[in-house]
A tleap script that builds the chain and sets N, CA, C and O, in Angstrom:
source leaprc.protein.ff14SB
mol = sequence {
  NMET ASP ALA ASP LEU TRP HIE GLY LEU HIE
  ASP LEU LEU GLY ARG LYS TRP THR ALA HIE
  ILE LEU LEU THR LEU ALA GLU ASP PRO ARG
  GLY PHE ASN ASP LEU GLU ARG ALA HIE ASP
  GLY LEU THR PRO LYS VAL LEU SER ALA ARG
  LEU ASP ASP LEU ARG CYS ARG GLY PHE VAL
  ALA ARG GLU VAL HIE ALA THR THR PRO PRO
  ARG THR THR TYR ARG LEU THR ALA ASP GLY
  HIE ALA PHE VAL THR ARG LEU ARG ALA LEU
  GLU ASP GLY VAL GLU ARG CYS GLU CYS ASP
  GLN PRO CYS VAL THR VAL ALA ALA CYS CCYS
}
set mol.1.N position { 17.853 18.287 -9.936 }
set mol.1.CA position { 17.397 16.917 -10.125 }
set mol.1.C position { 18.619 16.020 -10.316 }
set mol.1.O position { 19.540 16.350 -11.063 }
set mol.2.N position { 18.606 14.909 -9.644 }
set mol.2.CA position { 19.697 13.942 -9.745 }
set mol.2.C position { 19.313 12.876 -10.781 }
set mol.2.O position { 18.599 11.920 -10.479 }
set mol.3.N position { 19.805 13.067 -12.002 }
set mol.3.CA position { 19.441 12.159 -13.097 }
set mol.3.C position { 19.867 10.728 -12.812 }
set mol.3.O position { 19.137 9.794 -13.145 }
set mol.4.N position { 21.031 10.535 -12.204 }
set mol.4.CA position { 21.498 9.181 -11.899 }
set mol.4.C position { 20.547 8.479 -10.938 }
set mol.4.O position { 20.292 7.282 -11.075 }
set mol.5.N position { 20.025 9.218 -9.973 }
set mol.5.CA position { 19.076 8.641 -9.023 }
set mol.5.C position { 17.820 8.165 -9.746 }
set mol.5.O position { 17.342 7.057 -9.505 }
set mol.6.N position { 17.285 9.004 -10.634 }
set mol.6.CA position { 16.061 8.640 -11.346 }
set mol.6.C position { 16.298 7.497 -12.327 }
set mol.6.O position { 15.428 6.646 -12.510 }
set mol.7.N position { 17.463 7.475 -12.956 }
set mol.7.CA position { 17.785 6.360 -13.849 }
set mol.7.C position { 17.895 5.059 -13.052 }
set mol.7.O position { 17.444 4.008 -13.506 }
set mol.8.N position { 18.492 5.133 -11.870 }
set mol.8.CA position { 18.602 3.952 -11.011 }
set mol.8.C position { 17.245 3.458 -10.554 }
set mol.8.O position { 16.993 2.254 -10.515 }
set mol.9.N position { 16.368 4.397 -10.206 }
set mol.9.CA position { 15.018 4.019 -9.788 }
set mol.9.C position { 14.265 3.364 -10.939 }
set mol.9.O position { 13.578 2.362 -10.746 }
set mol.10.N position { 14.394 3.924 -12.125 }
set mol.10.CA position { 13.746 3.323 -13.295 }
set mol.10.C position { 14.342 1.953 -13.602 }
set mol.10.O position { 13.623 1.023 -13.968 }
set mol.11.N position { 15.652 1.837 -13.452 }
set mol.11.CA position { 16.315 0.550 -13.694 }
set mol.11.C position { 15.761 -0.517 -12.754 }
set mol.11.O position { 15.582 -1.668 -13.150 }
set mol.12.N position { 15.494 -0.134 -11.521 }
set mol.12.CA position { 14.952 -1.082 -10.548 }
set mol.12.C position { 13.487 -1.399 -10.836 }
set mol.12.O position { 13.128 -2.566 -10.991 }
set mol.13.N position { 12.651 -0.389 -10.908 }
set mol.13.CA position { 11.209 -0.606 -11.017 }
set mol.13.C position { 10.735 -0.859 -12.433 }
set mol.13.O position { 9.635 -1.376 -12.631 }
set mol.14.N position { 11.543 -0.504 -13.423 }
set mol.14.CA position { 11.152 -0.705 -14.801 }
set mol.14.C position { 11.228 -2.146 -15.253 }
set mol.14.O position { 10.712 -2.498 -16.313 }
set mol.15.N position { 11.860 -2.967 -14.466 }
set mol.15.CA position { 11.965 -4.393 -14.816 }
set mol.15.C position { 10.697 -5.126 -14.414 }
set mol.15.O position { 10.224 -5.034 -13.281 }
set mol.16.N position { 10.169 -5.851 -15.375 }
set mol.16.CA position { 8.927 -6.586 -15.135 }
set mol.16.C position { 9.075 -7.513 -13.936 }
set mol.16.O position { 10.093 -8.189 -13.784 }
set mol.17.N position { 8.069 -7.539 -13.099 }
set mol.17.CA position { 7.927 -8.397 -11.928 }
set mol.17.C position { 8.579 -7.863 -10.661 }
set mol.17.O position { 8.285 -8.368 -9.578 }
set mol.18.N position { 9.453 -6.863 -10.748 }
set mol.18.CA position { 10.144 -6.394 -9.547 }
set mol.18.C position { 9.155 -5.888 -8.503 }
set mol.18.O position { 9.202 -6.318 -7.350 }
set mol.19.N position { 8.266 -4.988 -8.888 }
set mol.19.CA position { 7.306 -4.446 -7.923 }
set mol.19.C position { 6.396 -5.549 -7.390 }
set mol.19.O position { 6.057 -5.556 -6.207 }
set mol.20.N position { 5.999 -6.476 -8.254 }
set mol.20.CA position { 5.141 -7.583 -7.819 }
set mol.20.C position { 5.830 -8.404 -6.728 }
set mol.20.O position { 5.210 -8.762 -5.726 }
set mol.21.N position { 7.095 -8.694 -6.926 }
set mol.21.CA position { 7.849 -9.494 -5.964 }
set mol.21.C position { 7.979 -8.739 -4.644 }
set mol.21.O position { 7.778 -9.313 -3.574 }
set mol.22.N position { 8.316 -7.456 -4.722 }
set mol.22.CA position { 8.437 -6.656 -3.502 }
set mol.22.C position { 7.125 -6.625 -2.724 }
set mol.22.O position { 7.118 -6.810 -1.507 }
set mol.23.N position { 6.021 -6.394 -3.420 }
set mol.23.CA position { 4.725 -6.309 -2.744 }
set mol.23.C position { 4.303 -7.654 -2.163 }
set mol.23.O position { 3.678 -7.700 -1.103 }
set mol.24.N position { 4.636 -8.741 -2.839 }
set mol.24.CA position { 4.319 -10.071 -2.312 }
set mol.24.C position { 5.133 -10.350 -1.058 }
set mol.24.O position { 4.596 -10.859 -0.073 }
set mol.25.N position { 6.410 -10.026 -1.082 }
set mol.25.CA position { 7.251 -10.261 0.092 }
set mol.25.C position { 6.894 -9.330 1.249 }
set mol.25.O position { 7.217 -9.624 2.400 }
set mol.26.N position { 6.238 -8.220 0.959 }
set mol.26.CA position { 5.797 -7.324 2.031 }
set mol.26.C position { 4.705 -7.981 2.873 }
set mol.26.O position { 4.529 -7.641 4.043 }
set mol.27.N position { 3.977 -8.917 2.280 }
set mol.27.CA position { 2.923 -9.626 3.002 }
set mol.27.C position { 3.521 -10.587 4.025 }
set mol.27.O position { 3.107 -10.609 5.184 }
set mol.28.N position { 4.496 -11.381 3.588 }
set mol.28.CA position { 5.200 -12.307 4.474 }
set mol.28.C position { 6.335 -12.972 3.697 }
set mol.28.O position { 6.332 -12.953 2.466 }
set mol.29.N position { 7.308 -13.559 4.403 }
set mol.29.CA position { 8.404 -14.257 3.700 }
set mol.29.C position { 7.837 -15.398 2.857 }
set mol.29.O position { 6.821 -16.001 3.201 }
set mol.30.N position { 8.510 -15.674 1.760 }
set mol.30.CA position { 8.048 -16.723 0.850 }
set mol.30.C position { 9.218 -17.537 0.340 }
set mol.30.O position { 10.350 -17.056 0.280 }
set mol.31.N position { 8.930 -18.781 -0.027 }
set mol.31.CA position { 9.897 -19.616 -0.704 }
set mol.31.C position { 9.903 -19.312 -2.187 }
set mol.31.O position { 8.993 -18.662 -2.702 }
set mol.32.N position { 10.932 -19.784 -2.870 }
set mol.32.CA position { 11.075 -19.522 -4.304 }
set mol.32.C position { 9.859 -20.014 -5.075 }
set mol.32.O position { 9.275 -19.262 -5.856 }
set mol.33.N position { 9.471 -21.269 -4.865 }
set mol.33.CA position { 8.342 -21.841 -5.611 }
set mol.33.C position { 7.038 -21.120 -5.296 }
set mol.33.O position { 6.196 -20.945 -6.177 }
set mol.34.N position { 6.866 -20.703 -4.045 }
set mol.34.CA position { 5.667 -19.972 -3.659 }
set mol.34.C position { 5.603 -18.622 -4.377 }
set mol.34.O position { 4.536 -18.200 -4.821 }
set mol.35.N position { 6.744 -17.953 -4.487 }
set mol.35.CA position { 6.786 -16.690 -5.228 }
set mol.35.C position { 6.441 -16.907 -6.698 }
set mol.35.O position { 5.699 -16.126 -7.294 }
set mol.36.N position { 6.977 -17.957 -7.263 }
set mol.36.CA position { 6.706 -18.261 -8.673 }
set mol.36.C position { 5.219 -18.540 -8.893 }
set mol.36.O position { 4.627 -18.043 -9.851 }
set mol.37.N position { 4.622 -19.326 -8.013 }
set mol.37.CA position { 3.200 -19.663 -8.145 }
set mol.37.C position { 2.295 -18.453 -7.931 }
set mol.37.O position { 1.191 -18.399 -8.474 }
set mol.38.N position { 2.752 -17.496 -7.151 }
set mol.38.CA position { 1.937 -16.314 -6.839 }
set mol.38.C position { 1.746 -15.392 -8.044 }
set mol.38.O position { 0.852 -14.546 -8.043 }
set mol.39.N position { 2.586 -15.555 -9.071 }
set mol.39.CA position { 2.542 -14.638 -10.214 }
set mol.39.C position { 2.522 -15.427 -11.523 }
set mol.39.O position { 3.554 -15.905 -11.994 }
set mol.40.N position { 1.345 -15.549 -12.087 }
set mol.40.CA position { 1.171 -16.280 -13.336 }
set mol.40.C position { 2.003 -15.622 -14.432 }
set mol.40.O position { 1.861 -14.429 -14.698 }
set mol.41.N position { 2.864 -16.400 -15.060 }
set mol.41.CA position { 3.708 -15.894 -16.133 }
set mol.41.C position { 5.132 -15.592 -15.706 }
set mol.41.O position { 5.996 -15.381 -16.556 }
set mol.42.N position { 5.392 -15.566 -14.417 }
set mol.42.CA position { 6.745 -15.329 -13.903 }
set mol.42.C position { 7.548 -16.624 -14.018 }
set mol.42.O position { 7.193 -17.632 -13.407 }
set mol.43.N position { 8.619 -16.596 -14.792 }
set mol.43.CA position { 9.427 -17.797 -15.004 }
set mol.43.C position { 10.494 -17.918 -13.919 }
set mol.43.O position { 10.877 -16.913 -13.321 }
set mol.44.N position { 10.975 -19.122 -13.659 }
set mol.44.CA position { 12.033 -19.310 -12.667 }
set mol.44.C position { 13.291 -18.486 -12.986 }
set mol.44.O position { 13.930 -17.951 -12.080 }
set mol.45.N position { 13.639 -18.389 -14.264 }
set mol.45.CA position { 14.832 -17.642 -14.656 }
set mol.45.C position { 14.693 -16.159 -14.314 }
set mol.45.O position { 15.619 -15.557 -13.770 }
set mol.46.N position { 13.549 -15.579 -14.628 }
set mol.46.CA position { 13.316 -14.161 -14.339 }
set mol.46.C position { 13.208 -13.942 -12.831 }
set mol.46.O position { 13.765 -12.977 -12.307 }
set mol.47.N position { 12.505 -14.818 -12.136 }
set mol.47.CA position { 12.384 -14.693 -10.678 }
set mol.47.C position { 13.757 -14.723 -10.024 }
set mol.47.O position { 14.055 -13.901 -9.158 }
set mol.48.N position { 14.577 -15.656 -10.431 }
set mol.48.CA position { 15.925 -15.759 -9.879 }
set mol.48.C position { 16.726 -14.480 -10.124 }
set mol.48.O position { 17.420 -13.998 -9.229 }
set mol.49.N position { 16.630 -13.935 -11.335 }
set mol.49.CA position { 17.354 -12.701 -11.669 }
set mol.49.C position { 16.845 -11.531 -10.837 }
set mol.49.O position { 17.643 -10.736 -10.340 }
set mol.50.N position { 15.525 -11.414 -10.679 }
set mol.50.CA position { 14.974 -10.308 -9.899 }
set mol.50.C position { 15.352 -10.426 -8.423 }
set mol.50.O position { 15.698 -9.434 -7.782 }
set mol.51.N position { 15.283 -11.641 -7.894 }
set mol.51.CA position { 15.657 -11.830 -6.485 }
set mol.51.C position { 17.135 -11.518 -6.272 }
set mol.51.O position { 17.493 -10.898 -5.270 }
set mol.52.N position { 17.991 -11.934 -7.189 }
set mol.52.CA position { 19.425 -11.614 -7.084 }
set mol.52.C position { 19.641 -10.105 -7.078 }
set mol.52.O position { 20.429 -9.589 -6.285 }
set mol.53.N position { 18.939 -9.398 -7.965 }
set mol.53.CA position { 19.073 -7.949 -8.042 }
set mol.53.C position { 18.571 -7.282 -6.759 }
set mol.53.O position { 19.214 -6.371 -6.239 }
set mol.54.N position { 17.435 -7.731 -6.255 }
set mol.54.CA position { 16.884 -7.150 -5.028 }
set mol.54.C position { 17.763 -7.452 -3.819 }
set mol.54.O position { 17.867 -6.631 -2.908 }
set mol.55.N position { 18.389 -8.610 -3.805 }
set mol.55.CA position { 19.340 -8.929 -2.731 }
set mol.55.C position { 20.561 -8.037 -2.823 }
set mol.55.O position { 21.044 -7.540 -1.805 }
set mol.56.N position { 21.065 -7.826 -4.030 }
set mol.56.CA position { 22.231 -6.976 -4.254 }
set mol.56.C position { 21.959 -5.545 -3.789 }
set mol.56.O position { 22.848 -4.884 -3.253 }
set mol.57.N position { 20.745 -5.077 -3.994 }
set mol.57.CA position { 20.367 -3.716 -3.602 }
set mol.57.C position { 20.033 -3.600 -2.111 }
set mol.57.O position { 19.829 -2.499 -1.598 }
set mol.58.N position { 19.980 -4.741 -1.423 }
set mol.58.CA position { 19.717 -4.721 0.010 }
set mol.58.C position { 18.255 -4.713 0.398 }
set mol.58.O position { 17.926 -4.452 1.556 }
set mol.59.N position { 17.358 -4.997 -0.559 }
set mol.59.CA position { 15.927 -4.994 -0.267 }
set mol.59.C position { 15.400 -6.356 0.165 }
set mol.59.O position { 14.373 -6.440 0.839 }
set mol.60.N position { 16.089 -7.409 -0.212 }
set mol.60.CA position { 15.637 -8.777 0.064 }
set mol.60.C position { 16.779 -9.566 0.698 }
set mol.60.O position { 17.939 -9.443 0.304 }
set mol.61.N position { 16.417 -10.380 1.691 }
set mol.61.CA position { 17.378 -11.295 2.314 }
set mol.61.C position { 16.964 -12.719 1.982 }
set mol.61.O position { 15.778 -13.017 1.835 }
set mol.62.N position { 17.942 -13.584 1.868 }
set mol.62.CA position { 17.715 -14.990 1.523 }
set mol.62.C position { 18.224 -15.852 2.664 }
set mol.62.O position { 19.321 -15.638 3.180 }
set mol.63.N position { 17.416 -16.826 3.049 }
set mol.63.CA position { 17.818 -17.770 4.087 }
set mol.63.C position { 17.670 -19.183 3.538 }
set mol.63.O position { 16.600 -19.567 3.065 }
set mol.64.N position { 18.750 -19.950 3.605 }
set mol.64.CA position { 18.729 -21.337 3.153 }
set mol.64.C position { 18.615 -22.215 4.396 }
set mol.64.O position { 19.448 -22.145 5.299 }
set mol.65.N position { 17.581 -23.035 4.427 }
set mol.65.CA position { 17.320 -23.912 5.568 }
set mol.65.C position { 17.987 -25.270 5.328 }
set mol.65.O position { 17.951 -25.807 4.221 }
set mol.66.N position { 18.582 -25.799 6.364 }
set mol.66.CA position { 19.290 -27.084 6.267 }
set mol.66.C position { 18.291 -28.231 6.357 }
set mol.66.O position { 18.218 -28.941 7.360 }
set mol.67.N position { 17.533 -28.390 5.293 }
set mol.67.CA position { 16.563 -29.483 5.204 }
set mol.67.C position { 16.874 -30.284 3.953 }
set mol.67.O position { 17.680 -29.867 3.122 }
set mol.68.N position { 16.231 -31.436 3.822 }
set mol.68.CA position { 16.387 -32.242 2.625 }
set mol.68.C position { 15.022 -32.382 1.976 }
set mol.68.O position { 14.127 -32.984 2.570 }
set mol.69.N position { 14.834 -31.850 0.788 }
set mol.69.CA position { 15.763 -31.018 0.026 }
set mol.69.C position { 15.895 -29.640 0.681 }
set mol.69.O position { 15.049 -29.249 1.485 }
set mol.70.N position { 16.949 -28.913 0.339 }
set mol.70.CA position { 17.136 -27.589 0.931 }
set mol.70.C position { 15.950 -26.673 0.608 }
set mol.70.O position { 15.392 -26.719 -0.489 }
set mol.71.N position { 15.589 -25.862 1.564 }
set mol.71.CA position { 14.473 -24.932 1.395 }
set mol.71.C position { 15.025 -23.513 1.546 }
set mol.71.O position { 15.814 -23.239 2.450 }
set mol.72.N position { 14.609 -22.632 0.669 }
set mol.72.CA position { 15.080 -21.251 0.687 }
set mol.72.C position { 13.894 -20.324 0.932 }
set mol.72.O position { 12.834 -20.470 0.323 }
set mol.73.N position { 14.096 -19.366 1.840 }
set mol.73.CA position { 13.066 -18.385 2.148 }
set mol.73.C position { 13.612 -16.994 1.839 }
set mol.73.O position { 14.757 -16.676 2.157 }
set mol.74.N position { 12.780 -16.184 1.222 }
set mol.74.CA position { 13.123 -14.796 0.919 }
set mol.74.C position { 12.221 -13.891 1.750 }
set mol.74.O position { 11.035 -14.170 1.924 }
set mol.75.N position { 12.794 -12.808 2.258 }
set mol.75.CA position { 12.029 -11.841 3.039 }
set mol.75.C position { 12.558 -10.447 2.745 }
set mol.75.O position { 13.694 -10.280 2.301 }
set mol.76.N position { 11.722 -9.453 2.997 }
set mol.76.CA position { 12.183 -8.079 2.850 }
set mol.76.C position { 13.075 -7.704 4.023 }
set mol.76.O position { 12.827 -8.120 5.155 }
set mol.77.N position { 14.099 -6.928 3.758 }
set mol.77.CA position { 14.920 -6.345 4.810 }
set mol.77.C position { 14.207 -5.088 5.316 }
set mol.77.O position { 13.151 -4.720 4.801 }
set mol.78.N position { 14.783 -4.436 6.318 }
set mol.78.CA position { 14.220 -3.173 6.803 }
set mol.78.C position { 14.186 -2.146 5.670 }
set mol.78.O position { 13.206 -1.415 5.528 }
set mol.79.N position { 15.250 -2.088 4.863 }
set mol.79.CA position { 15.261 -1.173 3.719 }
set mol.79.C position { 14.192 -1.550 2.700 }
set mol.79.O position { 13.569 -0.673 2.101 }
set mol.80.N position { 13.977 -2.851 2.499 }
set mol.80.CA position { 12.940 -3.311 1.588 }
set mol.80.C position { 11.556 -2.893 2.051 }
set mol.80.O position { 10.738 -2.442 1.248 }
set mol.81.N position { 11.288 -3.042 3.352 }
set mol.81.CA position { 9.989 -2.614 3.892 }
set mol.81.C position { 9.809 -1.108 3.739 }
set mol.81.O position { 8.722 -0.645 3.393 }
set mol.82.N position { 10.867 -0.343 3.996 }
set mol.82.CA position { 10.785 1.111 3.853 }
set mol.82.C position { 10.501 1.491 2.399 }
set mol.82.O position { 9.713 2.399 2.136 }
set mol.83.N position { 11.137 0.801 1.462 }
set mol.83.CA position { 10.931 1.079 0.047 }
set mol.83.C position { 9.507 0.750 -0.372 }
set mol.83.O position { 8.884 1.521 -1.102 }
set mol.84.N position { 8.984 -0.386 0.081 }
set mol.84.CA position { 7.614 -0.779 -0.261 }
set mol.84.C position { 6.615 0.217 0.333 }
set mol.84.O position { 5.601 0.523 -0.295 }
set mol.85.N position { 6.889 0.713 1.517 }
set mol.85.CA position { 6.020 1.724 2.121 }
set mol.85.C position { 5.939 2.954 1.229 }
set mol.85.O position { 4.865 3.529 1.050 }
set mol.86.N position { 7.069 3.354 0.672 }
set mol.86.CA position { 7.086 4.506 -0.237 }
set mol.86.C position { 6.361 4.185 -1.553 }
set mol.86.O position { 5.672 5.041 -2.108 }
set mol.87.N position { 6.517 2.966 -2.041 }
set mol.87.CA position { 5.795 2.562 -3.255 }
set mol.87.C position { 4.288 2.627 -3.039 }
set mol.87.O position { 3.544 3.121 -3.886 }
set mol.88.N position { 3.860 2.125 -1.906 }
set mol.88.CA position { 2.422 2.122 -1.613 }
set mol.88.C position { 1.884 3.544 -1.470 }
set mol.88.O position { 0.729 3.806 -1.804 }
set mol.89.N position { 2.707 4.453 -0.982 }
set mol.89.CA position { 2.281 5.849 -0.877 }
set mol.89.C position { 2.023 6.440 -2.259 }
set mol.89.O position { 1.171 7.317 -2.407 }
set mol.90.N position { 2.743 5.974 -3.265 }
set mol.90.CA position { 2.525 6.447 -4.629 }
set mol.90.C position { 1.149 6.041 -5.163 }
set mol.90.O position { 0.585 6.720 -6.022 }
set mol.91.N position { 0.617 4.936 -4.652 }
set mol.91.CA position { -0.688 4.462 -5.124 }
set mol.91.C position { -1.769 5.512 -4.906 }
set mol.91.O position { -2.733 5.572 -5.669 }
set mol.92.N position { -1.622 6.343 -3.871 }
set mol.92.CA position { -2.617 7.376 -3.596 }
set mol.92.C position { -2.608 8.467 -4.655 }
set mol.92.O position { -3.588 9.197 -4.798 }
set mol.93.N position { -1.512 8.587 -5.399 }
set mol.93.CA position { -1.388 9.654 -6.370 }
set mol.93.C position { -1.726 9.275 -7.793 }
set mol.93.O position { -1.626 10.107 -8.695 }
set mol.94.N position { -2.125 8.033 -8.013 }
set mol.94.CA position { -2.475 7.605 -9.368 }
set mol.94.C position { -3.836 6.925 -9.361 }
set mol.94.O position { -4.308 6.436 -8.335 }
set mol.95.N position { -4.434 6.912 -10.511 }
set mol.95.CA position { -5.691 6.182 -10.660 }
set mol.95.C position { -5.723 5.556 -12.045 }
set mol.95.O position { -5.031 6.002 -12.961 }
set mol.96.N position { -6.521 4.537 -12.179 }
set mol.96.CA position { -6.641 3.848 -13.463 }
set mol.96.C position { -7.473 4.680 -14.434 }
set mol.96.O position { -8.441 5.338 -14.053 }
set mol.97.N position { -7.067 4.629 -15.687 }
set mol.97.CA position { -7.822 5.315 -16.751 }
set mol.97.C position { -8.862 4.358 -17.311 }
set mol.97.O position { -8.660 3.144 -17.331 }
set mol.98.N position { -9.941 4.903 -17.750 }
set mol.98.CA position { -10.947 4.117 -18.460 }
set mol.98.C position { -10.715 4.357 -19.952 }
set mol.98.O position { -11.368 5.202 -20.564 }
set mol.99.N position { -9.788 3.610 -20.523 }
set mol.99.CA position { -9.492 3.771 -21.940 }
set mol.99.C position { -9.292 2.398 -22.565 }
set mol.99.O position { -9.507 1.375 -21.915 }
set mol.100.N position { -8.886 2.381 -23.810 }
set mol.100.CA position { -8.764 1.128 -24.552 }
set mol.100.C position { -7.617 0.244 -24.094 }
set mol.100.O position { -7.605 -0.951 -24.389 }
set mol.101.N position { -6.658 0.805 -23.381 }
set mol.101.CA position { -5.496 0.032 -22.952 }
set mol.101.C position { -5.228 0.287 -21.477 }
set mol.101.O position { -5.608 1.331 -20.948 }
set mol.102.N position { -4.575 -0.662 -20.807 }
set mol.102.CA position { -4.271 -0.464 -19.387 }
set mol.102.C position { -3.331 0.727 -19.215 }
set mol.102.O position { -2.282 0.796 -19.855 }
set mol.103.N position { -3.710 1.656 -18.354 }
set mol.103.CA position { -2.840 2.797 -18.091 }
set mol.103.C position { -3.237 3.431 -16.757 }
set mol.103.O position { -4.287 3.121 -16.195 }
set mol.104.N position { -2.400 4.299 -16.276 }
set mol.104.CA position { -2.702 5.063 -15.073 }
set mol.104.C position { -2.414 6.522 -15.364 }
set mol.104.O position { -1.682 6.848 -16.299 }
set mol.105.N position { -2.987 7.385 -14.568 }
set mol.105.CA position { -2.748 8.811 -14.694 }
set mol.105.C position { -2.613 9.392 -13.295 }
set mol.105.O position { -3.014 8.763 -12.315 }
set mol.106.N position { -2.060 10.568 -13.203 }
set mol.106.CA position { -1.968 11.238 -11.915 }
set mol.106.C position { -3.368 11.661 -11.514 }
set mol.106.O position { -4.086 12.287 -12.293 }
set mol.107.N position { -3.751 11.317 -10.298 }
set mol.107.CA position { -5.097 11.583 -9.828 }
set mol.107.C position { -5.374 13.078 -9.783 }
set mol.107.O position { -4.507 13.866 -9.406 }
set mol.108.N position { -6.566 13.459 -10.162 }
set mol.108.CA position { -7.086 14.822 -10.067 }
set mol.108.C position { -6.226 15.849 -10.805 }
set mol.108.O position { -6.189 17.014 -10.410 }
set mol.109.N position { -5.537 15.439 -11.865 }
set mol.109.CA position { -4.747 16.429 -12.594 }
set mol.109.C position { -5.428 16.870 -13.868 }
set mol.109.O position { -5.082 17.912 -14.424 }
set mol.110.N position { -6.379 16.107 -14.336 }
set mol.110.CA position { -6.992 16.424 -15.634 }
set mol.110.C position { -8.401 16.934 -15.475 }
set mol.110.O position { -9.059 17.246 -16.467 }
savepdb mol mol.pdb
quit
């Protein structure tokens, strides 16, 4: 087992809003304000930090349009789409629990 790999994966996905942003951008490219509006509670500061991190990792590309005012569009890169495809595959392996708090469990293990 490569502990550094798993720590890196947790570092990426363990941050609130990261998966939400990736899944939203998988639908289609979005502007900054559109991304913010799509997720109630997501602040501009956190969105900016998550987008910077995803760009640094090569999952998201940013395009600044020469308009007045300037317009910025974010989209998934090929690596970003591949990563989201793998994330969605994980959805088949988990299911929601019917308990007092929001949680998931591995499907058909209990």
